[in-house]
C-alpha positions as CSV (number, residue, x, y, z in Angstrom):
1,M,11.1,-12.6,-44.2
2,K,14.6,-12.7,-42.6
3,Q,14.5,-13.6,-38.7
4,T,16.5,-11.5,-36.7
5,Q,19.0,-12.6,-33.9
6,H,16.3,-11.3,-31.4
7,G,13.7,-13.0,-33.4
8,R,15.5,-16.6,-32.8
9,F,15.3,-15.7,-29.1
10,W,12.0,-15.5,-28.2
11,P,10.9,-18.7,-28.6
12,L,13.8,-20.4,-27.0
13,L,12.8,-17.9,-23.7
14,I,9.3,-19.2,-23.8
15,L,10.6,-22.8,-24.0
16,L,12.7,-21.9,-20.9
17,L,9.9,-20.0,-19.1
18,L,7.1,-23.0,-19.6
19,P,8.8,-25.3,-16.8
20,M,8.9,-22.7,-14.4
21,L,4.8,-21.5,-15.4
22,A,3.8,-25.1,-14.8
23,C,5.5,-25.3,-11.2
24,G,3.9,-22.0,-10.3
25,L,6.6,-19.9,-9.7
26,F,4.4,-17.1,-11.1
27,D,1.3,-17.8,-9.6
28,S,1.0,-14.6,-7.7
29,I,-1.5,-12.1,-7.5
30,G,0.8,-8.9,-6.7
31,P,4.2,-9.1,-4.9
32,Q,4.3,-12.3,-2.9
33,I,0.9,-13.0,-2.1
34,P,-0.3,-16.5,-3.4
35,R,-2.7,-16.9,-6.1
36,N,-6.6,-17.4,-4.1
37,A,-4.8,-16.1,-0.9
38,A,-7.3,-15.5,1.9
39,V,-5.5,-11.9,2.7
40,V,-5.9,-10.6,6.2
41,N,-5.4,-6.8,6.5
42,V,-3.8,-5.5,9.9
43,V,-3.9,-2.3,11.3
44,A,-1.4,-2.5,14.9
45,N,0.1,0.1,16.9
46,T,3.5,1.2,15.6
47,S,5.2,-0.1,19.1
48,L,4.1,-3.3,18.1
49,Q,6.4,-3.0,14.4
50,P,9.7,-4.3,15.5
51,W,7.9,-8.1,16.7
52,L,5.5,-7.7,13.6
53,E,8.0,-7.0,11.1
54,T,9.6,-10.5,11.8
55,A,6.1,-12.3,13.1
56,V,4.4,-11.3,9.8
57,P,6.9,-12.7,7.1
58,A,7.6,-16.1,9.2
59,F,3.6,-16.6,9.5
60,N,3.5,-15.7,5.6
61,D,6.3,-18.4,5.3
62,S,4.8,-21.1,7.4
63,K,1.9,-21.0,4.4
64,A,-1.1,-21.5,6.8
65,K,-4.0,-22.5,5.0
66,N,-7.8,-22.1,6.2
67,S,-10.6,-25.1,5.9
68,D,-11.1,-24.5,2.4
69,G,-7.6,-24.9,1.9
70,D,-7.0,-21.4,0.7
71,P,-3.3,-19.8,1.7
72,V,-3.5,-17.3,4.3
73,Y,-1.5,-14.0,3.7
74,V,-1.1,-11.0,6.1
75,V,-0.6,-7.4,5.0
76,V,0.0,-5.1,8.0
77,E,-0.1,-1.2,8.7
78,Y,0.9,0.9,11.5
79,V,-1.2,3.0,12.4
80,E,-1.9,4.9,15.9
81,A,-4.9,4.0,18.0
82,G,-6.4,7.6,17.9
83,Q,-5.4,8.0,14.0
84,A,-6.9,4.8,13.2
85,V,-10.3,5.5,14.8
86,T,-10.5,8.5,12.6
87,N,-9.6,6.2,9.5
88,M,-11.9,3.2,10.3
89,A,-14.9,5.3,11.9
90,S,-16.8,5.0,8.7
91,G,-15.9,1.1,8.3
92,A,-12.8,-0.7,7.0
93,D,-11.3,-3.6,5.4
94,T,-9.3,-4.2,8.4
95,A,-9.6,-7.6,9.4
96,L,-7.3,-7.4,12.8
97,W,-6.6,-4.4,14.9
98,L,-4.2,-4.2,17.4
99,P,-4.3,-1.4,19.2
100,E,-2.7,-0.6,23.0
101,E,-6.0,-1.3,25.3
102,P,-9.4,-3.1,24.6
103,V,-10.7,0.8,25.3
104,W,-10.1,2.0,21.7
105,A,-12.5,-0.4,20.7
106,N,-15.1,1.0,22.4
107,V,-14.1,4.4,21.2
108,L,-14.4,3.2,17.9
109,A,-17.4,2.1,18.7
110,D,-18.5,5.4,19.9
111,Q,-17.5,7.1,16.5
112,G,-19.7,5.1,14.9
113,N,-18.3,1.5,14.0
114,A,-18.6,-0.9,16.7
115,T,-17.6,-4.1,14.6
116,F,-14.1,-4.4,16.7
117,Q,-16.3,-5.1,20.0
118,G,-16.7,-8.2,21.5
119,D,-13.3,-10.8,20.3
120,C,-10.4,-8.7,21.5
121,V,-7.3,-11.1,23.0
122,S,-4.1,-9.7,24.3
123,V,-1.8,-10.9,22.3
124,A,1.6,-9.1,24.4
125,Q,2.1,-6.5,27.6
126,S,4.3,-3.3,27.9
127,P,4.1,-0.9,30.9
128,L,3.9,2.4,30.0
129,V,7.2,4.0,31.1
130,I,9.3,7.4,31.3
131,G,11.8,6.5,28.8
132,L,15.5,8.4,30.5
133,W,18.7,8.7,29.2
134,R,20.8,6.4,31.8
135,D,23.1,9.2,32.3
136,V,20.2,11.2,33.8
137,A,18.8,8.4,35.4
138,D,22.0,8.3,37.4
139,A,22.1,11.9,37.8
140,L,19.2,11.8,39.5
141,G,19.8,8.7,41.2
142,Y,17.4,6.4,40.3
143,P,16.8,3.2,40.5
144,G,17.9,3.8,44.7
145,L,15.4,7.2,44.5
146,P,12.1,6.1,43.1
147,L,10.8,8.9,40.6
148,G,7.3,10.0,39.5
149,W,5.2,11.7,37.2
150,L,4.8,14.6,38.9
151,D,8.6,14.2,39.6
152,V,9.7,14.7,35.8
153,G,6.7,17.0,35.2
154,S,8.4,19.4,37.9
155,L,11.9,19.1,36.9
156,A,10.5,20.1,33.1
157,A,8.8,22.8,34.0
158,D,11.8,24.4,36.6
159,P,15.0,24.5,34.5
160,S,16.8,25.7,37.9
161,A,15.7,22.5,39.7
162,W,17.4,20.3,36.6
163,N,20.4,22.2,36.5
164,Y,20.9,20.9,40.3
165,Y,21.0,17.5,39.3
166,S,22.7,17.9,36.0
167,G,25.4,20.4,36.6
168,G,24.5,21.9,33.3
169,E,25.7,18.7,31.6
170,L,23.3,17.2,30.3
171,G,21.6,20.3,28.3
172,D,20.3,23.5,29.6
173,A,16.8,22.4,30.3
174,F,14.8,19.0,31.0
175,R,13.2,18.4,27.9
176,L,10.3,16.1,28.1
177,G,8.1,14.9,25.3
178,H,5.0,12.8,24.8
179,T,2.7,11.5,21.9
180,H,-0.3,13.1,20.6
181,P,-3.6,12.1,22.6
182,G,-5.4,12.8,19.1
183,L,-3.1,10.1,17.7
184,S,-2.0,8.0,20.3
185,G,-2.7,6.0,22.7
186,S,0.0,6.3,24.7
187,G,-0.6,10.0,24.7
188,V,-3.8,9.9,26.7
189,S,-2.6,7.0,28.8
190,T,0.2,9.8,29.8
191,L,-2.6,12.3,30.7
192,L,-4.4,9.9,32.3
193,A,-1.8,8.8,34.3
194,I,-0.6,12.4,35.4
195,V,-4.8,12.4,36.9
196,Q,-4.0,8.8,38.7
197,A,-1.2,10.1,40.2
198,A,-2.7,13.6,41.3
199,Q,-5.5,12.0,42.8
200,G,-3.5,9.1,44.0
201,K,-5.7,6.2,43.1
202,S,-5.2,3.1,40.7
203,D,-9.0,2.4,40.2
204,A,-9.9,4.5,36.8
205,V,-10.6,7.6,37.2
206,T,-14.0,9.9,36.6
207,T,-14.9,12.8,34.7
208,A,-15.7,14.9,37.7
209,E,-12.4,13.7,39.0
210,I,-10.9,15.0,36.5
211,Q,-12.7,18.4,36.6
212,R,-11.2,18.9,40.0
213,P,-8.7,21.8,40.1
214,I,-6.0,19.9,41.9
215,V,-5.9,17.6,39.0
216,Q,-6.3,20.3,36.3
217,A,-3.3,21.7,37.9
218,S,-0.9,18.9,38.0
219,V,-1.7,17.9,34.2
220,G,-1.1,21.7,33.5
221,A,2.0,22.0,35.1
222,F,3.4,18.7,33.7
223,E,2.3,19.8,30.0
224,G,4.0,23.2,30.4
225,G,7.0,21.2,30.4
226,V,6.5,19.3,27.8
227,A,8.7,20.7,24.8
228,T,7.1,18.4,21.8
229,F,4.4,16.2,20.9
230,A,4.9,13.0,18.8
231,T,2.8,11.8,16.2
232,S,3.8,8.1,17.1
233,T,5.1,5.9,20.0
234,A,8.0,5.1,17.6
235,A,8.6,8.1,16.1
236,L,8.8,9.8,19.6
237,A,11.9,6.9,20.5
238,Q,13.3,6.6,17.3
239,T,14.1,10.8,17.6
240,M,15.0,10.6,20.6
241,R,17.7,8.0,20.3
242,D,18.9,9.7,17.2
243,R,19.0,13.4,18.2
244,G,20.7,13.2,22.0
245,V,20.0,14.3,25.5
246,T,19.8,18.2,24.5
247,Y,17.0,16.9,22.0
248,L,14.4,15.1,24.7
249,T,15.9,14.3,28.6
250,A,12.9,11.9,28.7
251,G,10.1,10.7,26.7
252,I,6.7,8.8,27.7
253,M,7.1,5.5,25.8
254,Y,6.3,1.7,26.1
255,E,8.6,-0.5,28.3
256,S,9.5,-2.3,25.3
257,T,9.9,0.7,22.5
258,A,12.5,2.0,25.4
259,V,14.5,-1.7,25.7
260,Y,14.4,-1.6,21.5
261,Y,15.3,1.8,20.8
262,G,17.1,3.0,23.9
263,Q,19.6,-0.6,23.4
264,G,20.6,0.2,27.0
265,N,21.3,3.8,26.7
266,I,17.9,4.7,27.3
267,I,16.1,3.0,30.2
268,P,12.5,2.9,31.7
269,V,11.7,4.2,34.4
270,Y,8.5,3.2,36.5
271,P,6.6,5.9,37.9
272,L,6.2,5.4,41.7
273,E,2.4,6.5,41.8
274,G,1.6,3.1,39.0
275,T,1.2,3.4,35.3
276,F,-0.9,1.8,32.7
277,M,-0.2,-1.6,31.2
278,A,-0.8,-1.8,27.7
279,T,-2.2,-5.4,26.7
280,H,-2.4,-5.0,23.1
281,P,-5.7,-6.7,22.1
282,A,-5.9,-8.1,18.5
283,C,-9.8,-7.3,17.9
284,L,-11.4,-9.3,15.3
285,N,-13.4,-7.3,12.7
286,Q,-17.0,-8.8,13.7
287,A,-18.2,-7.9,10.0
288,A,-15.6,-9.7,7.7
289,N,-16.7,-12.1,6.3
290,G,-16.1,-15.7,7.6
291,V,-13.3,-16.8,5.6
292,I,-11.6,-13.5,6.5
293,Q,-12.1,-14.2,10.5
294,E,-11.1,-17.5,10.2
295,S,-7.7,-16.7,8.2
296,A,-7.5,-13.7,11.0
297,R,-7.7,-16.0,14.1
298,L,-5.3,-18.3,12.5
299,F,-2.4,-15.3,12.5
300,R,-3.7,-14.3,15.9
301,D,-2.8,-18.1,17.2
302,Y,0.2,-18.0,15.4
303,L,1.2,-14.4,17.4
304,L,-0.1,-16.5,20.9
305,S,2.3,-19.4,19.7
306,V,5.8,-20.2,21.7
307,A,7.3,-19.2,18.4
308,G,5.4,-16.1,18.1
309,Q,5.7,-15.0,21.7
310,E,9.8,-15.6,21.7
311,T,9.8,-13.3,18.9
312,A,8.0,-10.5,20.8
313,V,10.4,-10.9,23.7
314,S,13.1,-10.6,21.9
315,V,12.0,-6.9,20.6
316,G,11.2,-6.1,24.9
317,L,7.7,-7.5,24.7
318,R,6.3,-9.0,27.8
319,P,4.7,-12.4,26.6
320,V,1.4,-13.4,27.9
321,N,2.1,-17.4,27.1
322,D,3.1,-18.7,30.1
323,A,5.4,-21.6,28.2
324,V,7.5,-18.5,27.4
325,T,10.5,-17.9,29.7
326,I,11.4,-14.2,29.4
327,T,15.0,-13.1,28.5
328,A,17.0,-10.3,27.5
329,P,16.5,-7.8,26.1
330,L,14.0,-7.6,29.4
331,S,17.0,-7.8,31.5
332,A,18.7,-5.5,34.5
333,E,21.2,-4.6,31.4
334,N,18.8,-2.7,29.7
335,G,17.1,-1.4,33.3
336,V,14.3,-3.6,33.1
337,A,12.7,-4.5,36.4
338,L,10.0,-7.5,36.0
339,S,8.9,-7.2,39.4
340,Q,7.4,-3.5,38.2
341,P,5.1,-1.6,37.8
342,Q,3.9,-2.6,41.8
343,T,0.6,-0.6,40.6
344,I,-1.1,-1.0,37.6
345,F,-4.1,1.7,36.7
346,N,-7.5,0.4,35.6
347,A,-8.7,0.8,32.3
348,P,-10.1,4.0,31.6
349,S,-14.1,4.7,30.1
350,V,-14.6,5.9,26.6
351,E,-15.7,9.4,28.2
352,T,-12.9,9.7,30.3
353,I,-10.8,9.7,27.5
354,Y,-12.5,12.4,25.7
355,S,-12.6,14.6,29.0
356,V,-8.7,14.0,29.6
357,Q,-8.3,15.2,25.8
358,E,-10.3,18.7,26.1
359,L,-9.0,18.9,29.3
360,W,-5.3,18.7,27.5
361,Q,-6.2,20.8,24.8
362,A,-6.8,23.8,27.2
363,A,-3.6,22.7,29.8
364,R,-1.0,22.3,27.3
365,K,1.4,25.5,26.6
366,D,0.3,28.0,24.1
367,V,1.7,28.5,20.7
368,N,3.8,31.6,19.7
369,L,3.9,30.8,16.0
370,V,5.7,33.1,13.3
371,M,5.2,31.2,10.1
372,L,7.3,32.3,6.9
373,L,6.0,31.8,3.2
374,D,7.9,31.9,0.2
375,T,5.3,33.7,-2.2
376,S,8.5,34.3,-5.0
377,G,7.7,33.7,-8.5
378,S,9.1,30.2,-8.6
379,M,6.1,29.3,-6.1
380,R,3.4,29.9,-9.2
381,G,1.6,26.8,-10.1
382,G,0.4,24.0,-8.5
383,K,3.5,24.7,-5.9
384,M,1.1,27.9,-4.2
385,E,-1.7,26.0,-4.6
386,S,-0.7,23.4,-2.5
387,M,0.7,25.2,0.1
388,R,-2.1,27.6,0.7
389,A,-4.0,24.5,1.1
390,A,-1.5,23.1,4.0
391,A,-1.0,26.2,5.7
392,M,-5.1,27.0,6.0
393,Q,-5.4,23.4,7.1
394,F,-2.6,24.0,9.7
395,V,-4.3,27.3,11.1
396,Q,-7.6,25.5,11.1
397,Q,-6.3,23.2,13.5
398,M,-4.2,25.4,15.8
399,G,-5.8,26.1,19.5
400,D,-8.0,29.3,20.1
401,E,-5.8,30.4,22.3
402,D,-2.4,30.5,20.5
403,T,-1.2,33.1,18.3
404,I,0.3,33.3,14.8
405,S,2.3,35.8,12.8
406,I,2.7,35.5,8.9
407,I,5.5,36.5,6.9
408,A,5.4,36.1,2.9
409,F,8.2,36.8,1.3
410,E,9.5,37.8,-2.1
411,T,11.4,40.8,-3.4
412,E,11.2,42.2,0.4
413,P,9.0,40.1,3.2
414,V,6.1,41.6,3.9
415,L,4.2,41.0,7.5
416,L,0.3,39.9,7.1
417,V,-0.5,38.9,10.3
418,E,1.1,40.1,13.4
419,Y,0.9,38.6,16.6
420,T,-2.6,37.7,16.6
421,Q,-4.7,34.9,18.3
422,V,-6.2,32.3,16.5
423,G,-9.4,31.8,17.8
424,P,-11.4,35.2,17.4
425,A,-9.6,35.7,14.0
426,R,-9.2,32.5,12.7
427,A,-11.6,33.1,9.6
428,E,-9.5,36.2,8.7
429,I,-6.2,34.3,8.7
430,I,-7.2,31.6,6.5
431,A,-8.7,34.5,4.0
432,T,-5.3,36.1,4.2
433,I,-3.5,32.4,3.4
434,D,-5.8,32.2,0.4
435,R,-5.3,35.6,-1.1
436,L,-1.4,34.9,-1.1
437,R,0.2,35.2,-4.9
438,A,3.2,34.2,-6.3
439,A,5.8,36.9,-7.9
440,G,9.2,37.8,-7.5
441,D,12.6,37.1,-6.2
442,T,13.6,35.3,-2.9
443,T,14.5,37.2,0.4
444,L,15.1,34.0,2.6
445,Y,17.7,35.5,5.1
446,D,15.9,38.7,5.4
447,A,12.6,36.9,6.2
448,I,14.3,34.4,9.2
449,G,15.7,37.8,10.7
450,D,12.0,39.5,11.1
451,G,10.7,36.5,12.2
452,A,13.0,36.0,15.0
453,A,12.8,39.6,15.4
454,L,8.7,39.0,16.0
455,I,9.2,36.3,18.3
456,A,12.1,38.2,20.6
457,A,9.2,40.8,20.7
458,T,6.4,38.8,21.7
459,H,8.1,35.7,23.6
460,S,5.9,34.3,27.2
461,I,7.3,31.8,29.2
462,N,4.1,30.8,29.2
463,M,4.0,30.1,25.7
464,T,5.9,27.7,23.2
465,N,7.9,29.6,20.6
466,A,8.0,28.5,16.9
467,M,8.8,29.4,13.5
468,V,7.9,27.1,10.3
469,I,9.7,28.4,7.4
470,L,8.8,26.9,3.6
471,T,10.8,27.9,0.6
472,D,11.5,26.2,-2.8
473,G,14.4,28.1,-3.8
474,Q,17.9,29.8,-2.4
475,D,17.9,33.2,-0.8
476,T,18.5,35.8,-3.8
477,R,18.0,39.1,-2.8
478,S,18.4,39.4,0.9
479,Y,20.5,42.5,2.2
480,R,20.0,43.0,5.9
481,Y,20.7,39.8,6.9
482,R,23.1,37.0,5.4
483,F,23.2,33.1,6.9
484,D,25.7,33.2,9.7
485,D,25.9,32.1,13.2
486,A,23.9,35.0,13.9
487,L,21.2,34.8,12.4
488,I,20.6,31.2,13.6
489,K,21.2,32.5,17.3
490,A,18.1,34.6,16.5
491,A,15.9,32.2,14.9
492,T,16.7,29.9,17.9
493,A,16.7,32.3,20.9
494,H,13.9,31.9,23.5
495,D,13.5,28.3,22.9
496,T,12.3,28.5,19.7
497,T,11.2,25.6,17.7
498,V,12.7,25.8,13.9
499,F,10.3,23.5,11.3
500,T,11.8,24.0,7.9
501,I,10.6,22.8,4.8
502,A,12.3,22.6,1.3
503,Y,9.9,22.6,-1.2
504,G,11.1,21.0,-4.1
505,S,14.6,20.3,-5.5
506,D,16.0,23.6,-5.9
507,A,15.6,24.7,-2.0
508,D,18.9,25.4,0.0
509,E,18.9,22.3,2.1
510,R,22.0,23.0,4.2
511,V,20.5,26.1,5.3
512,L,17.1,24.5,6.3
513,A,18.4,21.4,7.4
514,A,21.0,23.4,10.2
515,L,18.0,25.6,11.6
516,A,15.8,22.8,12.2
517,A,18.7,20.8,13.8
518,R,19.8,24.0,15.9
519,G,16.5,24.9,16.9
520,N,15.5,21.1,18.1
521,G,12.7,21.3,14.8
522,N,12.2,18.6,12.3
523,F,13.6,19.8,8.3
524,Y,11.0,17.9,5.4
525,Q,11.8,17.4,1.9
526,G,8.5,18.3,0.6
527,D,6.2,18.6,-2.9
528,E,2.9,19.2,-3.8
529,A,1.8,15.7,-3.0
530,S,3.5,15.9,0.6
531,I,3.6,19.0,1.5
532,A,-0.3,18.5,3.5
533,A,0.9,15.6,5.2
534,I,3.7,18.0,6.5
535,Y,1.8,20.3,7.6
536,E,-0.6,17.7,9.4
537,E,2.7,16.4,11.5
538,M,3.4,19.8,12.4
539,S,0.4,20.9,13.4
540,A,0.7,17.1,15.6
541,A,4.0,18.5,17.1
542,F,2.4,21.7,18.4
543,G,-0.5,19.8,19.6
544,G,-3.3,21.4,17.0
545,S,-6.6,19.3,16.8
546,V,-5.9,16.3,15.0
547,G,-6.9,13.1,15.3
548,V,-9.7,11.7,17.6
549,G,-12.1,12.8,19.6
550,R,-15.3,14.1,21.1
């Protein structure tokens, strides 16, 4: 048989590859992981991501070996402490966990997994601060005039007081945000800091103190001014930076997060009453085999080395190795005061964490939610099934005192649930969603107009107004409304937060993105695989029952 040109090529290619195979160029099991490597799976808080994104590759490139002579390779996942507890409660192949505080290892033990207790070593520090736009800090007279937890809570709850300081130039309201306390350690610490401030003490508060009326009133007043809850520390800071002062005036975050993402525009404010210090312990999984434990310790030792600690400082973390000099960006130019905080609150107990989470669910503002669901014919099949499942789970996570209205839109918008308190009617609401079927055209604009009218008729200063819009197509039939500035103003009136989901590639992304931007919400591009995660994230933003708890 005649040999083709391609046939003559393959023997030559093999001869060229043989030397590379001999020198081990392709000796790997997966991307970049050396053959026979001891793989150390690490879970870390998102506030450590800027550090570990540099430190982990540097360690892997160092080709460290354990006592068996095997190379050690680190793989890291970034998960907030509360969510990590939920993920690891029934066991984990995680070798090293880096939450904000050692108490989270105790919370995990209480949830059924005690393997991370007993060997926790702090690898960096960062105080919990109020991340404030520099222009806002100047308007409030900071740092000449000290600011505290109760001060920012009062400003967020009283637009007239905020207008006195801002002159109307820094947004109509002082918009405050923090992370969800069921998902994030910083969210729990925020609530406990309010309790500590209300009690005027630095010793750890007790569950009995959390139940005192003055404490509950203080937490309620603070939470009454909170505009949104973020799923993670990093997400809070990034969104605040990207969307500006009119989206969030202040966000509760770590000093390192404010410094890294704020870049001098968002500065750390050290509350006058005191604050918590995140010690970022690296906790070893005592159930891991000896080789993995040894390998994890090698990585932890690297984080504590001068090289590892200098990298931590470079992204705004305070070092725990005394041999390391603190330099920029931990500088006055970025609003950092290394003499602060002067008062550090003592670490809480597991019981106080649970207790303050329960207080938060009672204290946060109830949600007045209007949910608009596309049930047009193009939603048939898997789209409808996934949407129903995600929406039902969302309702399951809503608070008992929250209210919901549901409009299904196809050839005409249909009001299925009207301003109903969730708690007494939860099963009925879920059953209503489960009965949804796809048919007809798409009356998106009319549904938005009807949803806006519902909020106008039911809004209250004691509730957070929100609208969730899901559609997989463009408007094909609306005749009462059109997409214009009047419709946007109606949808975002009464400080309504608007979340929009483009479900598939045919949705009108321009319309949905514009609504979310004007409504201080988020625009998501979703599909059948991601829709559940999108509704989970929205549930967190509204203060839904997600993450860890009693």
